[in-house]
N, C-alpha and C positions, 0 to 999 in steps of 0.2 A: 536448577536448570542453568541456562546460559545468561550471561550479561556481556554483550559485546560493546566495547567503547567505540564511539563514533567520532572521537576527537578530544581535544583538550578543554572543551567547554562543558564537560559533565554530561554530555549526551550519551545515552545507551539504548541499544536495541535488546529487548527481552521478550520472552513469550508472554502473551496476554491470555490468561487462563480464567476459568470460572471463579476461582477464589479471589480474583481481582474485581469482582462485580461492583462493590461499593466505590472503589477508586475509579473504575470505568464509568459508572453513573455520574460521579462528581465531575469527571473530565467532560463527559458529554453535556452535562448541564451548563458548564462554563462556556462551551462553544457551540451549543446545539443549533442556533440559528445560522451561524457561520458554516458549520459542518454540513447542514442540510440545505444549503442554498441550491445545490445542483442534483443531489441524490439523497434519498432518505436513510443514509447509513445511521444505524443506531436509533432510528426514530421509535422503534418498538421498545426500547430500553427506557422505561419511565419510572421504575422503582428497582429495588435491589433484586427481586425475583426475576423480573423481565430482563434486567441487565445480565444476570447470571445465565438466563436462557439463551441470550444472544451469544455470550461467550461459550456456552456449552455446545451450541450448534457448530462453532468453529473447532472446539476440542474434538467433537465427533468427526468433523472433516479431517482433522489432523490424524486421528486414529485410523480413518479409512484411507489416508494418503490422498485426499482429494482437495485439500485446502488448509489454510491455517491463518491465525492472527498473530501479529508481533507488535508489541507496544514500543513507542518512542518515549523515553523518559529524559527529562532535563533536570539536572540537580535533584534527582530522586522523585520527581513529580511526573505523572503520566500526562503527556501533552498531545499525543496523537498516536498514529499507528500505520502499519503496513499490512497488507494481506495478500495471500494467494487466494483469490476468490474462487478460482478453478485451478486444479493441479492434476494433470494427466501425464504421469511419468511414462506409462506404456506408449501413449501417443506422442510424447515428447513436446507437449505444449502446456502452457500455463497462462493465467491471466492475473496480473498484479494490480494493486490499487493502494490508495493512501487516504488519510484524513488527518487534519490538524485542527487544534483550537487556535483562535486568532493570535494569542501570545507567542505561539511557537513558529509562526510563519517567518520567512525571510532569513532563516538560519542554516539552510541547506540540510535539514534533518532528513527530509524525504530522499533527497539524492544520495546522501551518505548511507542511509539505512538500506535503501533499495539496491545499491551496489552490492552490499553484503548478501542480500537475498538472491539477487540474480546470479552472482558468482556461485553461490551454493547450488542453485537450481541447475545451472549450466554445467558446473564442474563435478558436483557430487551426484546429481540425479539424472544427468544426461538430457536435460530439457533442450530442445532445439529451437523452439519459438516461444518468446515471451511477449504477451500481448498486454496492452494498456488501453482501456476504453475511457473516454472523457466526453462530457458534454462540451460542445463547441463553445458554449458560454463560460465554461470553467477554465479561464485563461491560466490560473496557476497550475492546474493539473496538466493542461496541454504543454505548458512550459517545462514542467517536471519531466514529461516524456521526452521532450526535445533535449533537455540537459543530460538525460540518460543515454543519448545517442540513438534514440529510436527513430524509425522512419514512419511517416504518416501513410498508412495504407489506403485510407479513404474516409469518406464521411457517409454514415448511414443517416440519410435525411429523415427528420421527424420520426426517429426510431421509437421514442417512448414518451408517454404522457406523464408530466410531473407538474404538480401545482396548477393544473388546468391548462398547461401549454405543451405543445409538442416540441420535443427537444431533439436536436441533431446530436448524433454520437460519433465522435472521431475514433478511429481505430489506429493505434500506433503499435509498432512491433520492433523487436530486434531479434535477429537470428544468432545462434551460438557462434558461428564463425565471425560475424560482425562484432559481437561482444568481445570475443577473445582478441581480435585485432585491435579494437579500440583500447582495451586494457593494456595490451603490449605497448601501444603508442604512448599512453599516459605514463607507463612505467619508465619508458625511455626519456620522456620529457621531464620527469621528476629527477632524473640523475644527471 
């Protein structure tokens, strides 16, 4: 498959597939409490079989062209990932998201990797609207959406119940023309 370099620090974006189940489980176990502070991502992956089932569900989404998982590796070690939670090429919309274990934070991995995925979605697949949902309490996730140049569309107040408390969910998005214009500005600024 692919391995896309995300810079000089050994970071790579690669597919995250069912055969990565043991590595995925070890990664989740290293950061489970941190990863699950705001959402239960991977909470059902408690052994190799259940980790494989989580990864298989996204492999099935990839096969159906409705979503996919992508791992973030740092020096050959899985430290997080990015996903198309929803992917609707016909409708021109998708929802992206991310997760990281604590040791991988603050390195720009999500921003660098998500730029690759959004470029692909917009340029190759004709996606018009990329959405990002985050708990208002998840400041790193909100900041990632902001760094990607997304606009906050609004707040869905007390949208979901998590760990016994109602959570607000922020909706962020970027439209294809905005994404392309920002990319062109960055390219000019880099030269």
